C-alpha positions in Angstrom: 251.6 161.1 155.0 252.6 163.5 152.0 251.2 162.0 149.8 247.6 161.2 148.9 246.5 157.1 149.7 244.4 154.7 148.7 243.4 151.8 150.1 243.4 147.8 148.0 241.6 145.2 148.3 242.0 142.4 147.1 239.9 140.6 143.8 238.0 138.1 142.3 237.9 137.5 138.6 234.9 134.9 137.9 232.9 132.6 135.7 229.3 132.0 136.6 227.7 129.0 134.9 223.8 129.3 136.0 220.9 128.2 134.3 219.3 130.9 132.3 215.7 131.9 133.7 218.9 132.8 136.8 220.8 135.9 134.9 218.9 138.7 136.2 219.0 137.4 140.3 222.6 136.8 139.4 223.2 140.5 137.5 221.3 142.3 140.7 223.6 140.2 143.4 226.6 140.9 141.2 225.8 145.0 141.1 225.6 145.0 144.9 228.8 143.3 145.3 230.1 146.3 143.5 231.3 144.1 141.1 231.6 145.4 136.9 230.0 142.0 134.7 230.2 141.2 131.2 227.3 140.4 129.3 226.3 137.1 129.8 226.6 134.5 127.1 223.2 132.1 126.2 223.7 128.4 125.3 221.0 126.9 125.4 219.0 127.3 128.4 222.4 127.2 130.1 224.3 131.0 130.6 227.6 132.4 131.5 228.4 135.2 133.3 232.1 136.6 133.7 233.0 139.6 135.7 235.0 140.7 138.4 233.8 141.7 142.0 235.7 141.7 146.0 237.2 139.1 147.6 235.0 140.2 150.3 231.6 140.8 149.5 232.2 136.9 147.1 234.1 134.7 148.4 230.4 132.9 149.9 228.1 133.7 147.1 228.5 129.9 146.0 226.3 128.8 148.9 223.5 131.3 147.4 224.2 129.9 143.7 223.8 126.8 144.5 220.5 128.1 146.9 218.6 129.9 144.1 219.9 127.2 140.6 218.6 124.2 143.0 222.3 122.9 142.5 222.2 123.8 138.3 224.6 126.5 139.0 228.6 126.6 139.0 231.1 129.9 140.3 234.7 129.7 139.6 236.8 132.3 141.2 240.6 132.8 140.8 242.6 135.5 142.2 243.1 138.3 140.5 245.1 141.3 142.3 244.1 144.2 143.7 242.3 146.8 143.1 240.4 149.7 145.3 238.6 148.9 147.7 235.2 149.2 147.5 234.0 150.5 150.9 236.6 152.3 151.9 235.4 154.9 154.0 233.5 152.2 156.1 237.2 150.3 156.6 239.5 152.7 157.5 237.0 153.9 159.9 236.7 150.4 161.5 240.3 149.8 161.2 241.0 153.4 163.5 244.1 153.7 161.4 247.0 156.2 163.1 249.7 156.0 160.6 252.2 158.3 162.9 251.3 155.1 166.1 252.5 152.7 163.7 255.9 151.2 164.5 256.7 148.3 161.6 255.5 150.6 159.0 257.2 154.5 160.7 255.9 157.4 158.8 259.6 158.5 159.4 262.5 158.2 157.2 266.4 157.3 158.2 269.3 159.0 156.2 272.8 158.5 156.9 275.2 160.9 157.9 279.2 159.2 157.7 278.2 156.3 157.7 275.2 156.1 160.5 271.3 155.8 160.2 270.0 158.5 162.2 265.8 158.4 162.1 264.6 161.9 160.9 260.5 162.8 161.6 258.0 162.4 158.1 258.1 166.5 158.9 261.6 168.0 158.8 262.5 165.5 156.2 262.5 168.0 153.6 265.5 169.8 156.3 268.2 167.4 155.1 267.2 165.8 151.8 269.5 166.8 149.0 266.7 166.1 146.5 263.4 167.5 145.4 261.2 165.2 146.0 258.2 164.2 143.2 255.3 165.2 146.2 257.2 168.7 146.7 253.8 170.2 144.6 251.9 168.7 147.1 252.9 170.6 149.5 250.7 171.6 152.4 249.9 175.9 152.7 251.1 176.2 156.6 249.5 173.3 159.1 246.5 173.0 157.0 246.1 169.3 157.7 242.0 167.5 157.7 241.7 163.7 158.6 245.1 163.1 157.8 244.7 164.0 154.2 246.7 166.6 152.6 243.3 169.8 151.9 244.8 171.3 148.9 245.2 168.5 146.2 247.1 169.6 142.1 247.7 167.5 139.6 251.1 167.8 137.6 252.4 166.9 134.5 255.4 164.4 133.6 255.2 163.8 130.1 258.3 165.6 128.4 257.9 166.8 124.8 259.6 165.9 121.3 262.7 168.3 121.8 263.3 165.8 125.4 263.2 162.6 123.6 265.1 163.8 120.6 268.1 164.7 123.3 267.4 161.5 125.3 268.0 159.4 122.1 270.9 160.9 121.1 272.8 160.5 124.2 271.4 156.6 124.4 273.2 156.1 120.7 276.8 158.2 121.0 277.0 156.9 125.0 279.2 153.7 123.6 281.4 156.0 120.3 284.6 156.2 120.6 286.6 159.6 121.5 288.1 159.6 118.3 285.8 161.4 115.6 288.2 159.7 112.7 286.1 156.1 114.4 283.8 154.2 112.8 282.1 151.2 114.6 281.5 149.3 111.4 278.5 147.8 110.3 277.2 144.5 111.6 276.3 142.1 109.4 272.5 141.2 108.9 271.9 138.0 110.8 269.1 135.9 109.3 266.0 136.3 113.0 265.1 133.0 113.7 261.6 132.2 115.5 261.3 129.3 117.9 257.4 128.5 119.6 257.0 129.5 121.9 256.9 125.8 125.0 254.2 124.5 126.4 254.8 124.8 129.8 254.4 122.2 132.3 251.4 122.3 134.5 252.6 122.8 138.1 252.8 120.3 140.8 249.5 120.4 143.0 249.6 121.7 147.0 246.7 121.8 149.2 248.2 122.2 153.2 245.5 122.2 156.1 245.4 123.5 158.8 244.4 121.2 161.4 242.6 121.9 164.7 241.2 124.7 162.5 239.5 121.7 160.1 238.7 119.3 163.0 237.0 122.6 165.0 235.1 123.2 161.9 234.2 119.4 161.0 230.3 118.5 163.2 232.1 114.7 163.1 235.5 115.5 164.2 234.5 118.6 167.1 232.7 115.5 168.9 235.9 113.6 168.6 237.8 116.8 171.1 235.8 116.6 174.7 236.8 112.3 175.2 240.2 112.5 173.2 242.0 114.8 170.7 244.4 112.1 169.4 241.3 110.4 168.3 240.2 114.0 166.2 242.9 114.0 164.8 243.6 110.5 163.6 240.7 110.7 161.6 241.5 113.7 160.4 244.3 112.5 158.9 242.8 109.0 157.9 240.1 111.4 155.9 243.3 113.3 154.4 245.0 109.6 153.2 242.0 108.7 151.4 241.5 112.3 150.0 245.0 112.2 148.6 244.6 108.8 147.2 242.6 109.9 144.6 243.1 113.2 143.8 246.6 113.1 143.9 247.9 116.2 145.3 250.7 116.4 147.5 249.0 116.8 151.0 250.6 118.6 153.8 248.7 119.3 157.3 249.6 120.8 160.5 248.9 121.0 163.4 250.4 123.4 166.3 252.5 122.7 169.1 253.5 125.9 170.1 252.7 125.5 173.3 254.2 122.2 174.9 257.4 123.9 176.1 261.2 123.1 175.0 259.1 121.0 171.6 261.7 120.9 168.9 259.0 120.4 166.1 258.5 117.5 164.0 257.7 116.6 159.9 256.5 112.7 159.4 254.5 110.8 156.8 251.8 109.2 157.7 251.0 106.7 154.5 249.8 108.9 151.6 251.0 112.6 153.1 252.6 114.7 155.8 252.3 115.9 159.2 253.9 119.3 160.8 254.0 119.4 164.2 255.3 123.1 164.9 258.0 123.8 167.6 257.4 126.0 170.5 256.0 129.3 170.3 256.1 129.0 166.5 252.2 128.6 166.3 249.8 126.7 163.0 249.3 129.9 160.7 252.7 131.3 160.8 254.0 127.8 160.4 251.2 127.8 156.8 252.3 131.6 156.0 256.0 130.6 156.3 255.6 127.2 154.0 253.7 129.2 151.0 255.8 132.0 150.6 258.3 129.4 149.8 256.5 127.3 147.6 253.9 129.6 146.0 256.1 130.4 142.9 256.9 127.1 141.3 253.9 125.5 142.7 250.1 125.9 142.3 249.3 125.9 145.9 246.4 125.6 148.3 245.5 126.8 151.9 242.5 124.8 153.7 241.1 126.9 156.4 238.3 129.3 157.8 240.6 131.2 159.9 240.3 135.0 157.8 243.7 135.9 158.4 245.7 133.1 157.2 242.9 133.1 154.5 243.6 136.6 153.7 247.3 136.6 153.7 247.7 133.3 151.0 245.5 134.7 148.8 248.9 137.6 148.9 250.5 134.6 147.7 249.0 133.7 144.6 247.4 130.9 146.1 243.9 129.6 146.0 241.4 129.2 149.4 239.5 126.0 150.8 237.2 127.4 153.7 236.5 123.9 156.2 232.8 123.6 154.5 234.2 124.2 151.4 237.4 121.2 151.7 233.9 119.1 153.7 232.0 119.3 150.2 234.8 117.8 147.6 235.9 115.2 150.7 232.3 114.2 150.6 232.5 114.8 146.6 236.2 112.5 145.9 233.8 110.2 148.7 231.0 109.5 146.3 233.6 109.9 143.6 235.4 106.6 144.6 231.9 105.0 145.3 230.5 105.1 142.0 234.4 104.0 140.6 233.8 100.7 143.0 230.4 100.2 142.1 231.8 99.7 138.2 
C-alpha cells in the first residue's frame, strides 16, 4: 500500500523471417504492438528481424504474417519473461482492482506475540514494528493519497562508501580467526587449478498436454459430432492425436473434464500411444493442467494446447509453450501432410 507498484505483463522474444520487401510492414506492425525491434538482417531476398513484444499484442500475429507474405514468412516466439505493461493504466482501470478487498493477497501483515500470530492492518504496522522500514522515506504526509498511490515520490540512495566496504571486508576476513593473538593459521599450499569443459546439456523430453473438450468445441469436424454423440467426438480427437504422436514422438496427454460426475474418482489410462486423463469430481481440466505443468515444467519441455486464455497465461508463467486450438489444428494438418508425403516416397 505504501510502495509504488508496477504492473508487469509477459513478453515474447521473437524471430521473424520474411521477404525483404515486407520489412517496412513488419517494423510498423511491431512498433504498433509497443515492441522493440533490432535492425533487420538481409540475406538475399529474405530478411530476418528479431526483438521483443508483449504477448497480448503479438500472440495472433502469426496469421497476419502468413497473409501479407503469402505464406513465405515465419514467426518464431519464445517467452522472454515479464516487463512493465505497455497499457497499464487501461488494464488497471478495466479491472477496478481494490487491494484492501483482495482477501487472497491481503494488504495487512501478520505479527507474532507470545507464540501466536495476529493481524495488523497495513496503516497500523508502524506501531508494531521493531525495525525501520525501507519505505520510511515514502511515508505519506498526513492522509493525502491519490488513486491509491503516493502523492509524493522520493528517491533514495542505498549505496555505501569505501570506508563501509573496507569495514565489511575486515569483519569477513577475520570472522573465523582464533581468539589468541599469537595464533597464526598456516598458509595452505597452492593447488593447481584444472578446468573441465562444461558438459553439453541433454535435450529435455517433450510433453504435449491437450485440453480435450476445449479442442473438441473449437474444431469444426469435432464440434458437429457433439450434436449426436459426445463419445464419438472424443474418440475422434484421440485417434487424431494418436496419429500425430506417432510422427512427432512426444509424450502426449489429453485431459477431459469429468468434474460434474458425482462420485467420480478420476481416471488415467493409455489409449494406444497416448495418455488419457478424466478429472475427478470437482476438479476441472484447467486446474489439473495447472497442477501438472507446475510439477513437470522444470524437468521437461512442456507445451499446452488450449484456447482458454486463463490457462494460456498460467502455463506461460510456468515457462511452458502454448498452442491455440487453431495452431494445434495447423500443426496436425502439417504432420498429416508429412505422413502422406512419406507414404508416397
